[in-house]
Backbone as CSV, one residue per row, in Angstrom:
resi,resn,N_x,N_y,N_z,CA_x,CA_y,CA_z,C_x,C_y,C_z
1,MET,14.447,4.923,3.354,13.664,4.024,2.498,12.858,4.838,1.385
2,VAL,12.724,4.222,0.275,12.122,4.831,-0.857,10.886,4.051,-1.267
3,LEU,9.805,4.806,-1.610,8.609,4.245,-2.085,8.443,4.590,-3.521
4,LYS,7.859,3.612,-4.365,7.586,3.855,-5.784,6.212,3.600,-6.063
5,SER,5.628,4.497,-6.850,4.159,4.393,-7.270,4.053,3.226,-8.293
6,VAL,3.150,2.216,-8.068,2.968,1.172,-9.067,2.439,1.649,-10.346
7,SER,1.545,2.678,-10.310,0.933,3.149,-11.500,1.739,4.247,-12.310
8,THR,2.369,5.189,-11.553,3.085,6.313,-12.176,4.505,6.093,-12.293
9,GLY,5.150,5.355,-11.475,6.568,5.150,-11.484,7.313,6.288,-10.716
10,LEU,6.591,7.187,-10.105,7.197,8.257,-9.304,7.665,7.800,-8.014
11,TYR,8.637,8.473,-7.331,9.285,8.111,-6.078,9.078,9.145,-4.996
12,TRP,9.048,8.481,-3.738,8.909,9.338,-2.524,9.906,8.715,-1.457
13,GLU,10.523,9.634,-0.728,11.319,9.183,0.423,10.524,9.120,1.647
14,VAL,10.755,8.089,2.409,10.048,7.961,3.770,10.814,8.725,4.769
15,LYS,10.187,9.624,5.467,10.840,10.404,6.503,10.561,9.723,7.762
16,ALA,9.357,9.299,8.009,8.867,8.616,9.260,7.562,7.889,9.000
17,ARG,7.378,6.862,9.868,6.069,6.189,9.908,5.195,6.667,10.882
18,ILE,3.936,6.896,10.562,2.949,7.489,11.532,2.270,6.344,12.293
19,ILE,2.505,6.445,13.645,1.987,5.419,14.613,0.738,5.926,15.229
20,HIS,-0.255,5.153,15.260,-1.588,5.688,15.920,-1.828,4.907,17.256
21,SER,-1.058,3.788,17.464,-1.413,3.035,18.705,-0.187,2.201,19.046
22,SER,-0.105,1.943,20.247,1.050,0.997,20.758,0.867,-0.371,20.221
23,GLU,-0.362,-0.665,19.790,-0.657,-2.011,19.313,-0.056,-2.305,17.862
24,GLU,0.197,-1.175,17.204,0.624,-1.413,15.856,1.896,-2.183,15.652
25,LYS,2.114,-2.877,14.626,3.388,-3.570,14.301,4.472,-2.534,14.202
26,ARG,5.606,-2.810,14.798,6.792,-1.971,14.753,7.973,-2.630,13.982
27,PHE,8.782,-1.817,13.383,9.993,-2.366,12.625,11.231,-1.670,13.167
28,ASP,12.268,-2.408,13.291,13.606,-1.859,13.725,14.044,-0.719,12.640
29,GLY,14.699,0.318,13.176,15.248,1.302,12.294,14.343,2.344,11.786
30,GLU,13.077,2.280,12.050,12.038,3.258,11.562,12.040,4.421,12.412
31,THR,12.069,5.626,11.851,11.704,6.801,12.659,10.187,6.922,12.719
32,GLU,9.554,7.205,13.812,8.271,7.222,14.092,7.620,8.569,14.477
33,ILE,6.479,8.868,14.019,5.716,9.983,14.480,4.481,9.472,15.075
34,PHE,4.204,9.967,16.246,2.944,9.495,16.959,1.797,10.368,16.742
35,SER,0.691,9.786,16.405,-0.512,10.529,16.025,-1.640,10.171,17.061
36,HIS,-2.408,11.188,17.514,-3.375,10.889,18.496,-4.758,10.776,17.796
37,ILE,-5.098,9.588,17.403,-6.367,9.254,16.727,-6.899,7.954,17.309
38,ASN,-8.109,7.752,17.252,-8.782,6.435,17.672,-8.276,5.343,16.833
39,PHE,-7.659,4.356,17.379,-7.162,3.148,16.572,-8.222,2.462,15.855
40,ARG,-9.478,2.340,16.511,-10.625,1.694,15.894,-11.051,2.377,14.611
41,GLU,-10.962,3.744,14.620,-11.375,4.532,13.451,-10.379,4.217,12.299
42,ILE,-9.109,4.037,12.588,-8.131,3.711,11.536,-8.472,2.360,10.932
43,ASN,-8.748,1.289,11.858,-9.111,-0.049,11.340,-10.327,0.041,10.582
44,ASP,-11.362,0.787,10.978,-12.698,0.900,10.172,-12.425,1.588,8.751
45,ILE,-11.460,2.557,8.692,-11.166,3.171,7.441,-10.477,2.181,6.621
46,LYS,-9.489,1.452,7.127,-8.823,0.440,6.307,-9.744,-0.644,5.670
47,LYS,-10.733,-1.066,6.537,-11.833,-2.055,6.117,-12.713,-1.407,5.023
48,GLN,-13.031,-0.130,5.216,-14.029,0.387,4.164,-13.239,0.691,2.848
49,LYS,-11.952,1.025,2.876,-11.261,1.214,1.635,-10.675,-0.190,1.115
50,GLY,-10.849,-1.211,1.816,-10.312,-2.516,1.389,-8.787,-2.592,1.519
51,LEU,-8.213,-1.917,2.429,-6.723,-1.895,2.547,-6.206,-3.162,3.326
52,TYR,-5.034,-3.537,3.060,-4.479,-4.735,3.493,-4.170,-4.463,5.037
53,GLU,-4.149,-5.611,5.882,-3.817,-5.561,7.259,-2.518,-4.825,7.525
54,ASN,-1.535,-5.094,6.552,-0.164,-4.620,6.714,-0.079,-3.298,5.820
55,ALA,-1.079,-2.452,5.775,-0.919,-1.139,5.184,-0.611,-0.140,6.217
56,PHE,0.387,0.597,5.991,0.876,1.640,7.009,0.787,2.998,6.438
57,GLU,0.845,3.886,7.341,0.947,5.375,6.944,2.341,5.906,7.122
58,TYR,2.729,6.735,6.140,4.132,7.290,6.246,4.149,8.832,6.038
59,ASN,5.010,9.492,6.622,5.354,10.917,6.240,6.327,10.786,5.132
60,ILE,5.991,11.283,3.963,6.857,11.161,2.798,7.105,12.512,2.133
61,ILE,8.290,12.603,1.425,8.531,13.754,0.454,8.859,13.181,-0.958
62,SER,8.495,14.032,-1.875,8.706,13.588,-3.321,10.082,13.682,-3.677
63,ILE,10.476,12.858,-4.605,11.855,12.838,-5.151,11.796,13.209,-6.668
64,GLY,12.289,14.281,-7.060,12.441,14.728,-8.347,11.126,15.255,-9.009
65,HIS,10.054,15.475,-8.215,8.801,15.963,-8.664,8.120,16.698,-7.484
66,ASN,6.959,17.212,-7.735,6.119,17.919,-6.659,4.719,17.243,-6.570
67,ASN,4.624,16.011,-6.986,3.288,15.428,-6.987,3.014,14.710,-5.700
68,LYS,1.802,14.492,-5.344,1.327,13.688,-4.287,0.917,12.330,-4.848
69,PRO,1.022,11.290,-4.066,0.562,10.031,-4.596,-0.978,10.123,-4.871
70,ASN,-1.479,9.401,-5.763,-2.845,9.160,-6.047,-3.524,8.528,-4.944
71,PRO,-4.707,8.848,-4.557,-5.245,8.163,-3.335,-5.533,6.759,-3.535
72,ASP,-5.776,6.199,-4.824,-6.003,4.778,-4.989,-4.792,4.089,-5.504
73,ASP,-3.593,4.614,-5.369,-2.406,4.034,-5.905,-1.671,3.184,-4.736
74,PHE,-0.968,2.254,-5.162,-0.097,1.488,-4.235,1.286,1.949,-4.333
75,LEU,1.866,2.278,-3.231,3.246,2.598,-3.129,3.983,1.355,-2.500
76,VAL,5.104,0.956,-3.176,5.754,-0.261,-2.747,7.211,0.204,-2.382
77,PHE,7.836,-0.450,-1.452,9.328,-0.251,-1.247,10.069,-0.491,-2.375
78,HIS,11.009,0.316,-2.699,11.820,0.260,-3.860,13.381,0.226,-3.513
79,VAL,13.991,-0.736,-4.038,15.545,-0.829,-3.930,16.057,-1.020,-5.352
80,THR,17.063,-0.217,-5.681,17.840,-0.487,-6.873,19.184,-1.062,-6.616
81,VAL,19.369,-2.261,-6.996,20.652,-2.822,-6.794,21.374,-3.118,-8.184
82,ALA,22.598,-2.374,-8.208,23.321,-2.464,-9.508,24.405,-3.617,-9.520
83,ILE,23.868,-4.904,-9.386,24.849,-5.999,-9.267,25.142,-6.455,-10.681
84,ARG,26.423,-6.766,-11.018,26.775,-7.285,-12.323,26.335,-6.453,-13.484
85,THR,25.906,-5.308,-13.350,25.512,-4.444,-14.449,25.792,-2.987,-14.165
86,ILE,25.807,-2.185,-15.206,26.054,-0.823,-14.920,24.696,-0.114,-15.380
87,TYR,24.406,1.002,-14.663,23.201,1.731,-14.884,23.592,3.187,-15.293
88,LYS,22.882,3.786,-16.213,23.184,5.186,-16.659,22.486,6.112,-15.758
89,ILE,23.111,7.245,-15.327,22.503,8.341,-14.589,21.835,9.194,-15.570
90,ILE,20.462,9.287,-15.356,19.620,10.090,-16.294,19.095,11.292,-15.760
91,ASP,19.245,11.563,-14.428,18.867,12.708,-13.757,19.526,12.824,-12.393
92,ILE,19.621,13.982,-11.835,20.272,14.127,-10.502,19.254,15.069,-9.744
93,TYR,18.961,14.478,-8.487,18.013,15.212,-7.650,18.716,15.624,-6.410
94,ASP,18.138,16.298,-5.395,18.853,16.724,-4.257,19.657,15.655,-3.625
95,ASP,19.083,14.558,-3.267,19.827,13.459,-2.606,19.891,12.178,-3.300
96,TYR,19.369,12.088,-4.576,19.388,10.824,-5.317,19.777,11.002,-6.782
97,LEU,20.167,9.891,-7.313,20.472,9.804,-8.772,19.415,9.014,-9.290
98,LEU,18.779,9.448,-10.371,17.777,8.570,-11.182,18.579,7.771,-12.213
99,LEU,18.321,6.473,-12.197,19.045,5.588,-13.130,18.128,5.012,-14.076
100,ASP,18.675,4.743,-15.229,17.972,3.933,-16.266,18.329,2.548,-16.032
101,THR,17.334,1.674,-15.683,17.708,0.297,-15.241,17.398,-0.665,-16.322
102,GLU,16.895,-0.361,-17.421,16.596,-1.238,-18.527,15.105,-1.107,-19.022
103,ASN,14.905,-1.198,-20.271,13.592,-1.155,-20.808,12.692,0.039,-20.460
104,GLY,13.201,1.160,-20.141,12.482,2.283,-19.752,12.118,2.299,-18.228
105,ASN,12.616,1.286,-17.454,12.423,1.305,-16.041,13.447,2.206,-15.389
106,THR,13.067,2.711,-14.222,14.110,3.607,-13.600,14.288,3.065,-12.119
107,GLY,15.378,3.561,-11.585,15.760,3.226,-10.236,16.411,4.395,-9.562
108,LEU,16.419,4.470,-8.237,17.099,5.456,-7.554,18.290,5.016,-6.759
109,LEU,19.292,5.788,-6.620,20.411,5.482,-5.799,20.795,6.731,-5.030
110,HIS,20.956,6.581,-3.671,21.245,7.780,-2.930,22.700,8.219,-3.264
111,LYS,22.873,9.515,-3.217,24.076,10.176,-3.680,25.253,9.741,-2.777
112,ARG,24.921,9.360,-1.477,26.024,9.020,-0.547,26.830,7.820,-0.947
113,TYR,26.181,7.056,-1.846,26.909,5.686,-2.351,27.693,5.827,-3.609
114,VAL,27.757,7.073,-4.052,28.384,7.353,-5.403,29.331,8.529,-5.287
115,SER,30.406,8.600,-6.012,31.309,9.827,-6.008,30.459,11.108,-6.242
116,LYS,30.881,12.154,-5.394,30.180,13.388,-5.569,30.376,14.072,-6.866
117,ASN,31.331,13.585,-7.668,31.496,14.088,-8.955,30.659,13.513,-10.026
118,ALA,29.637,12.675,-9.716,28.824,11.957,-10.677,28.057,13.046,-11.532
119,GLN,27.880,12.751,-12.801,27.187,13.645,-13.734,26.180,12.912,-14.541
120,ILE,25.181,13.628,-15.038,24.177,12.921,-15.871,24.952,12.401,-17.091
121,GLY,24.629,11.124,-17.465,25.407,10.485,-18.617,26.441,9.529,-18.154
122,ASP,26.900,9.621,-16.881,27.810,8.689,-16.302,27.007,7.396,-16.025
123,TYR,27.811,6.483,-15.643,27.272,5.073,-15.255,27.786,4.750,-13.868
124,VAL,26.947,3.966,-13.187,27.395,3.469,-11.890,27.425,1.953,-12.007
125,ARG,28.275,1.366,-11.213,28.403,-0.121,-11.105,28.506,-0.479,-9.621
126,HIS,27.928,-1.566,-9.257,27.959,-2.043,-7.905,29.340,-2.401,-7.404
127,SER,29.651,-2.029,-6.158,30.910,-2.489,-5.576,30.551,-3.135,-4.288
128,GLU,31.394,-4.136,-3.828,31.134,-4.853,-2.712,31.217,-4.068,-1.359
129,HIS,31.736,-2.799,-1.515,31.953,-2.029,-0.277,30.894,-0.994,-0.060
130,ARG,29.712,-1.138,-0.544,28.551,-0.336,-0.432,28.760,1.107,-1.061
131,PHE,29.876,1.251,-1.766,30.117,2.526,-2.472,30.179,2.166,-3.956
132,HIS,29.255,2.677,-4.780,29.238,2.289,-6.194,30.380,2.997,-6.913
133,ASP,30.890,2.178,-7.961,31.957,2.824,-8.767,31.291,3.630,-9.875
134,LEU,31.959,4.793,-10.172,31.618,5.584,-11.266,32.361,5.210,-12.443
135,VAL,31.638,4.726,-13.453,32.206,4.150,-14.649,31.666,4.824,-15.960
136,ASP,32.315,4.476,-17.093,31.815,4.836,-18.409,30.882,3.698,-18.938
137,GLU,30.367,3.828,-20.046,29.465,2.757,-20.537,30.181,1.407,-20.855
138,PHE,31.460,1.349,-20.872,32.199,0.149,-21.012,32.659,-0.450,-19.731
139,GLY,32.330,0.198,-18.584,32.709,-0.276,-17.190,34.148,0.254,-16.803
140,ASN,34.701,1.077,-17.652,36.023,1.648,-17.196,35.839,2.778,-16.066
141,PHE,36.665,2.877,-15.083,36.543,3.829,-14.061,36.619,5.177,-14.525
142,VAL,35.750,6.051,-14.006,35.791,7.512,-14.277,36.398,8.268,-13.175
143,TYR,37.448,9.066,-13.321,38.034,9.845,-12.315,37.838,11.312,-12.651
144,ARG,37.373,12.021,-11.732,37.343,13.549,-11.909,37.913,14.281,-10.605
145,ASN,38.627,15.235,-10.823,39.329,16.003,-9.772,38.404,17.092,-9.175
146,SER,37.483,17.581,-9.955,36.656,18.614,-9.461,35.224,18.254,-9.193
């Protein structure tokens, strides 16, 4: 899962959700880290900071930068879906491709869904088979042997 900052547009990958109590809401497919802290203290902190009931803590790592989220920033789950359009690859990180998704907005796509031969300046197009096509700006397939 990927989180995106509402204010800065930076991205972080979720490694695990931090669980403080067996009473917390759980989600299928999440990796969890258990923390030993008083659950009442967490609820008090959330109330003091005006956090939502469904605000959760995550162990995250930055994608394409070395910044930490701002303490007052909202991080929201981010999904880039390249349906019926093509997106230009504008940067390549360790595990992700940074895409130009229109009007200066960006998106991320995990490398495992695109040819390992993708390069900056290439385009990707959604495919029904969960593997995105590597194409040129006109939608023609790009094939590279190396």
